[in-house]
Structures are given as C-alpha cells and as structure tokens.
N, C-alpha and C positions, 0 to 999 in steps of 0.2 A: 881707112881708120879701123883699127882691129877694137870692136867692141867688148871685148873681155877685159880691155886695159883702161876703158873710159866709162864714167858714169855722167847720167843727166843729172844736173843740178838745178836748173831754171828752164822755165818754158814760157813763152809770151806770144801774143800775137803783134806784138811792136816791135820790130827787128832792132829799133836804134836800141830799146831797153835792154836787149839781148847783148848788143855792143857796148852798153854801158857797164854792166855786169863783167863782160869779158876784160875790158880795160882795168876795172876795180881789182877784179882777181889777179890779174899781171901785176899790178901795181902791189900787190901783197905776195908777190912769188909763186902764184900759181898759174900754170899753163892752162888756157883754157881755148876751147874750139866752138864756134858759132855754127850751127848748121840750120840754114834758112830753107823751112820746107814749106813756104808759101808759094803758091803759084802764081806764076808771073802775069799771067792774063786776068787773074782775080784776086788781086792782093788780100782780099778779105778771108780766103780760103787758105787755111794751113797756119803753122807757128814756125818760131825761131827758137831752136834750141841751143843749150849752153852746157858744153860737156867738159869735163876734168879728168884728170888721172883718179881712177878707182881708190888709190891710197890718200887722196885728199880731199874726197868727196865730204867727210865730215866737217873738215874746216873750211871749205867752200860754201857749204850750206850756211854755216854759222855766220860768215862774212855777208853773205847775202840776206839772210834774215835781217843784218844789222843795216844794211842799206834800204833807203825808203824811196820806192819808186811809184 
C-alpha cells in the first residue's frame, strides 16, 4: 500500500467495527482497506485502521461521522 495515496479515516480497538465502516464506505462507492494491527497473541493490544484514497478522505470522514457505532 502506497501511503502517499491512502489516508487513515477510522481507528478502533474492535476489528468488527472497522469492517462495518469498510462495508458502509463500499456501499457509498468508496474503496476502503482495513489494516488490523492487533497482536494475534494479545488481541487487547493494537487497533484496526480503515484507510481510503486521499482524494475521498473528506467524504469518507463525513459518512463515518453519520454512522452511529
């Protein structure tokens, strides 16, 4: 993943929430990628992050704000 073209729009300690956000963004025509940084041995350590194209960052953040998690 080329970090120059992707922007972090959502972070959570609950990976299922990141997947919900990814699916919601996809339903709105925004390609999203989930990067799970949780430790496999200690799931309470680390977070799941959702990235979108930099040019769609503002639209994605607005949609995420409207989503009640």
